[in-house]
Each structure stands twice: as C-alpha cells, then as structure tokens.
ROVOKE-31664 format. One record per residue: chain; z, x, y of N, C-alpha, C in turn. Coordinates in Angstrom, 2 decimals, padded with zeros to 5 digits. Example, Ala and Ser with C-alpha at 12.3 -4.5 7.8 and 13.67 -1.06 7.14 Angstrom:
2
{'A',{007.80,013.19,-005.69},{007.80,012.30,-004.50},{007.80,013.20,-003.30}};
{'A',{007.08,012.85,-002.25},{007.14,013.67,-001.06},{007.87,012.90,000.03}};
//
This chain:
115
{'A',{107.09,115.76,113.95},{106.46,114.51,114.51},{105.52,114.83,115.99}};
{'A',{104.57,114.11,115.86},{103.53,114.57,117.14},{104.15,113.16,117.85}};
{'A',{104.39,113.39,119.24},{104.98,112.05,119.89},{103.93,111.58,120.90}};
{'A',{102.73,111.98,120.72},{101.12,111.83,121.77},{100.63,110.66,121.75}};
{'A',{100.43,110.47,120.40},{099.66,108.98,120.13},{100.17,108.49,118.96}};
{'A',{099.85,107.21,119.00},{100.17,106.16,117.63},{099.06,105.57,117.56}};
{'A',{098.73,105.39,115.85},{097.34,104.86,115.81},{098.07,103.82,114.69}};
{'A',{097.37,102.59,114.28},{097.54,101.89,113.58},{096.36,101.24,113.13}};
{'A',{095.70,100.58,111.65},{094.38,100.18,111.57},{094.99,099.00,110.36}};
{'A',{094.19,098.05,110.43},{094.50,096.96,109.61},{093.24,096.29,109.37}};
{'A',{093.02,095.36,108.21},{091.86,094.84,107.73},{092.17,093.33,108.10}};
{'A',{091.13,092.55,108.77},{091.48,091.26,108.86},{090.44,090.48,108.51}};
{'A',{090.43,089.62,107.91},{089.14,088.87,107.06},{088.49,087.45,108.20}};
{'A',{087.83,088.09,108.91},{087.76,087.47,109.98},{086.40,088.27,111.28}};
{'A',{085.57,087.73,111.83},{084.54,088.50,112.72},{085.13,088.87,113.72}};
{'A',{084.52,090.18,114.17},{084.86,091.02,115.47},{085.27,089.72,116.27}};
{'A',{084.03,088.95,116.44},{084.27,088.08,117.77},{085.52,087.42,118.11}};
{'A',{085.95,086.87,116.41},{087.39,085.86,116.34},{088.19,086.87,116.72}};
{'A',{088.33,087.69,115.93},{089.67,088.88,116.34},{089.87,089.18,117.63}};
{'A',{088.82,089.64,118.34},{088.72,090.18,120.03},{089.41,088.93,120.99}};
{'A',{089.07,087.76,120.60},{089.46,086.75,121.14},{091.17,086.45,120.83}};
{'A',{091.40,086.76,119.85},{092.98,086.68,119.27},{093.47,087.56,120.11}};
{'A',{093.33,089.04,120.13},{093.99,090.17,120.33},{093.82,090.43,121.96}};
{'A',{092.93,090.23,122.72},{092.77,090.47,123.79},{093.63,089.80,124.77}};
{'A',{094.22,091.04,125.74},{095.31,090.74,126.88},{094.48,090.94,127.95}};
{'A',{095.49,090.95,129.33},{094.56,092.06,130.56},{094.23,093.07,129.98}};
{'A',{093.20,093.45,130.35},{092.28,094.76,129.78},{091.84,095.41,131.08}};
{'A',{092.12,096.81,130.72},{091.65,098.09,131.66},{089.78,098.28,131.59}};
{'A',{089.69,097.89,130.18},{088.12,098.45,129.82},{087.84,097.41,128.67}};
{'A',{086.56,097.24,128.95},{086.46,095.65,128.03},{085.10,095.92,127.14}};
{'A',{084.66,095.84,126.22},{083.04,095.82,125.49},{083.31,095.15,124.41}};
{'A',{082.91,093.48,124.86},{083.25,092.63,123.49},{082.22,092.33,122.59}};
{'A',{082.05,092.44,121.43},{083.63,092.09,120.73},{083.87,093.38,120.08}};
{'A',{083.84,094.47,120.52},{084.06,095.92,119.89},{085.21,096.78,120.28}};
{'A',{085.37,096.58,121.69},{086.58,097.59,122.14},{087.07,096.91,123.53}};
{'A',{088.49,096.85,123.59},{089.12,096.54,124.71},{090.33,097.52,125.04}};
{'A',{090.69,097.94,126.11},{092.01,098.66,126.31},{092.86,097.88,127.58}};
{'A',{093.92,098.00,127.61},{094.94,097.35,128.27},{096.24,098.60,128.70}};
{'A',{096.68,098.44,129.74},{097.91,099.39,130.13},{099.14,098.41,130.22}};
{'A',{100.23,099.06,129.71},{101.62,098.32,129.54},{102.56,099.42,129.66}};
{'A',{103.76,098.91,129.98},{105.17,099.26,130.34},{105.59,099.86,131.64}};
{'A',{104.52,099.67,132.40},{104.71,100.33,133.98},{105.91,099.59,134.38}};
{'A',{106.43,100.37,135.75},{107.27,099.64,136.54},{106.81,098.33,136.94}};
{'A',{107.93,097.41,137.29},{107.15,095.79,137.75},{107.00,096.08,139.14}};
{'A',{107.27,097.03,139.91},{106.81,097.23,141.38},{105.75,098.09,141.50}};
{'A',{104.80,098.43,140.28},{103.92,099.52,140.63},{102.74,098.97,139.60}};
{'A',{101.83,099.39,140.21},{100.42,098.97,139.00},{100.40,100.07,138.05}};
{'A',{099.64,099.55,136.97},{099.64,100.68,135.84},{098.76,101.57,136.10}};
{'A',{098.82,102.83,136.14},{098.26,104.07,136.23},{098.53,105.13,135.19}};
{'A',{097.48,105.67,135.05},{098.03,107.14,134.20},{099.20,107.63,134.82}};
{'A',{100.17,107.81,133.60},{101.57,108.60,134.16},{102.53,107.78,134.47}};
{'A',{102.27,106.38,134.54},{103.33,105.55,134.61},{103.38,104.46,133.77}};
{'A',{102.05,104.32,132.64},{101.87,103.28,131.76},{101.52,103.83,130.55}};
{'A',{101.74,103.19,129.60},{101.09,103.64,128.14},{099.50,102.91,128.27}};
{'A',{098.22,103.25,127.35},{097.29,103.07,127.43},{096.93,102.25,125.96}};
{'A',{096.67,101.28,125.59},{096.41,100.68,124.38},{095.13,100.38,124.35}};
{'A',{094.25,100.70,123.02},{092.84,100.42,122.82},{092.61,099.67,121.47}};
{'A',{092.10,098.93,121.37},{091.68,098.03,120.23},{090.36,098.11,120.16}};
{'A',{090.01,099.18,118.84},{088.50,099.15,118.34},{088.34,098.21,117.17}};
{'A',{087.01,097.27,117.37},{086.90,096.47,116.16},{085.70,096.68,115.56}};
{'A',{085.62,096.84,114.30},{084.42,096.99,113.56},{084.05,096.48,112.44}};
{'A',{082.97,095.66,112.42},{082.61,094.80,111.09},{082.95,095.63,109.91}};
{'A',{083.69,095.29,108.96},{083.65,095.71,107.36},{083.57,094.82,106.45}};
{'A',{082.53,094.72,105.61},{082.53,093.45,104.53},{082.19,092.39,105.38}};
{'A',{083.07,091.53,104.90},{083.00,089.89,105.45},{084.08,090.26,106.83}};
{'A',{084.70,091.02,107.10},{085.66,091.14,108.14},{085.60,091.98,109.16}};
{'A',{086.74,092.75,109.45},{086.83,093.30,110.75},{087.99,094.38,110.46}};
{'A',{087.72,095.62,110.62},{088.62,096.81,110.60},{089.27,096.72,112.42}};
{'A',{090.33,096.45,112.37},{090.94,096.68,113.83},{091.56,098.11,113.86}};
{'A',{091.27,098.84,114.81},{092.47,100.03,115.04},{092.77,100.16,116.34}};
{'A',{094.16,100.32,116.49},{094.73,100.21,117.62},{095.43,101.90,117.95}};
{'A',{095.32,101.99,119.29},{095.58,103.43,119.62},{096.18,103.30,120.80}};
{'A',{097.76,103.78,120.84},{098.66,103.78,122.00},{098.85,105.37,122.24}};
{'A',{098.53,105.66,123.61},{098.72,106.83,124.26},{099.43,106.69,125.52}};
{'A',{099.59,108.20,125.90},{100.38,108.23,127.13},{101.84,108.63,127.38}};
{'A',{102.23,108.35,126.16},{103.97,108.83,126.01},{104.14,110.10,126.56}};
{'A',{103.38,111.24,126.58},{103.86,112.13,127.12},{103.77,112.62,128.60}};
{'A',{102.90,111.90,129.09},{102.49,111.70,130.39},{103.70,111.04,131.13}};
{'A',{104.67,110.43,130.69},{105.64,109.60,131.41},{106.77,110.49,131.72}};
{'A',{106.52,112.04,131.40},{107.72,113.03,132.01},{109.03,112.13,131.44}};
{'A',{109.22,111.85,130.28},{110.68,111.49,129.89},{111.14,112.76,128.77}};
{'A',{112.24,112.98,128.90},{113.11,114.22,128.38},{112.58,113.82,126.84}};
{'A',{112.95,114.75,126.05},{112.52,114.63,124.62},{113.15,113.47,124.17}};
{'A',{114.46,113.51,124.18},{114.98,112.53,123.47},{114.66,110.99,123.91}};
{'A',{114.46,110.85,125.03},{113.75,109.67,125.18},{112.27,109.40,124.85}};
{'A',{111.66,110.53,125.12},{110.24,110.39,124.00},{110.03,110.03,122.87}};
{'A',{111.20,110.56,121.89},{111.15,110.41,120.73},{111.65,109.05,120.63}};
{'A',{112.90,108.35,121.38},{113.23,106.94,120.98},{112.10,106.16,121.26}};
{'A',{111.32,106.33,122.54},{110.36,105.37,122.84},{109.12,105.13,121.97}};
{'A',{108.97,106.40,121.28},{107.68,106.25,120.42},{108.35,105.76,119.13}};
{'A',{109.39,106.00,118.46},{109.80,105.14,117.52},{110.28,103.85,117.88}};
{'A',{110.29,103.39,119.21},{110.52,101.96,119.14},{109.46,101.12,119.17}};
{'A',{108.25,101.86,119.74},{106.77,101.48,119.86},{106.19,101.24,117.90}};
{'A',{106.63,102.39,117.24},{106.16,102.35,115.77},{106.83,101.18,115.26}};
{'A',{107.75,100.69,115.68},{108.72,099.66,114.95},{108.05,098.53,115.66}};
{'A',{107.52,098.51,116.87},{107.00,097.36,117.28},{105.23,097.14,116.90}};
{'A',{104.70,098.14,116.65},{103.77,097.74,116.31},{103.39,097.57,114.86}};
{'A',{104.43,098.12,114.08},{104.60,097.80,112.51},{104.74,096.52,112.05}};
{'A',{105.65,095.63,113.01},{106.38,094.36,113.32},{105.27,093.29,113.48}};
{'A',{104.51,093.77,114.70},{103.45,092.76,115.11},{101.91,092.52,114.82}};
{'A',{101.52,093.85,114.61},{100.18,094.05,114.14},{099.94,093.51,112.66}};
{'A',{100.66,093.61,111.61},{100.38,092.55,110.33},{100.18,091.37,110.75}};
{'A',{100.84,090.89,111.84},{100.85,089.45,111.64},{099.47,088.69,112.54}};
{'A',{098.69,089.47,112.87},{097.32,088.85,113.26},{096.53,088.52,112.36}};
{'A',{096.37,089.32,111.34},{095.55,088.62,110.02},{096.23,087.25,109.29}};
{'A',{097.46,087.05,109.32},{097.89,085.75,108.92},{097.76,084.73,110.01}};
{'A',{097.78,084.95,111.13},{097.55,084.36,112.45},{096.03,083.59,112.20}};
{'A',{095.26,084.66,112.25},{093.53,084.28,111.92},{093.37,083.39,110.75}};
{'A',{094.41,083.58,109.74},{093.91,082.83,108.55},{094.39,081.35,108.71}};
{'A',{095.26,081.44,109.46},{096.18,079.93,109.79},{095.00,079.08,110.63}};
{'A',{094.30,079.97,111.40},{093.36,079.04,112.45},{092.23,078.91,111.57}};
{'A',{091.91,078.99,110.86},{090.52,078.72,109.74},{091.14,077.74,108.78}};
{'A',{092.35,077.53,108.37},{092.75,076.51,107.78},{093.19,075.18,108.46}};
{'A',{093.19,075.43,109.79},{093.64,073.89,110.45},{092.41,072.93,110.32}};
{'A',{093.01,071.49,110.51},{091.99,070.74,110.43},{091.25,070.50,111.98}};
//
C-alpha cells in the first residue's frame, strides 16, 4: 500500500459555488469556486508548513447538474514518522475521510429542503 497520498471523490447534487461555501476552511490556496487547499495536523505551537502538517486540497468540477468533489491529502511521508506510525496515521485518515466526506452531499441536500 502507498502511504503518500490519500484521495477520495464524490458526486454532489449542488453547484460548485454552493459546495465551495460548505467545505471551505482556513485555506492556504483558494480559487473559488474550483479549488482550495489547507494545512492541518501541525503542532499547536508551530505554524503549519510543509514537513509538519498535511496538505488537503479540494478540487470542484461541474458535472451534469452537480459537482464532482475531489479531495487529496498529502504530506504523510514528509512527517518523518517511523513506518508503523505512518501506516497507522494513514489508516486513521482513510477512516476519517470515509466517514466525513460522504456526509457532505446529504448535508447540502438538507439545506435545499429547509424552508
């Protein structure tokens, strides 16, 4: 198994503009409504930089009447973790993204059904 990059892709029944508003966080790079990136998991007492944090990018592409959202998370190998720690952290992030990312589409659907 490759432990360098984690990717997920989901289809959402909403425009890129709406999806962007819902999933954007504190970002490093932003090109609304098509792309944004942020760093996370860095030490609390240090700024997030390459080597001490992971980089997450969301690419949003129109697809039919909705949006194809591609998430990419990189920087695992650059952390300097021993292989056992790297594998554990990578698997934890797989579980996390597999749990949270599929919730974006139902959340957006609930917004369109509110009065």
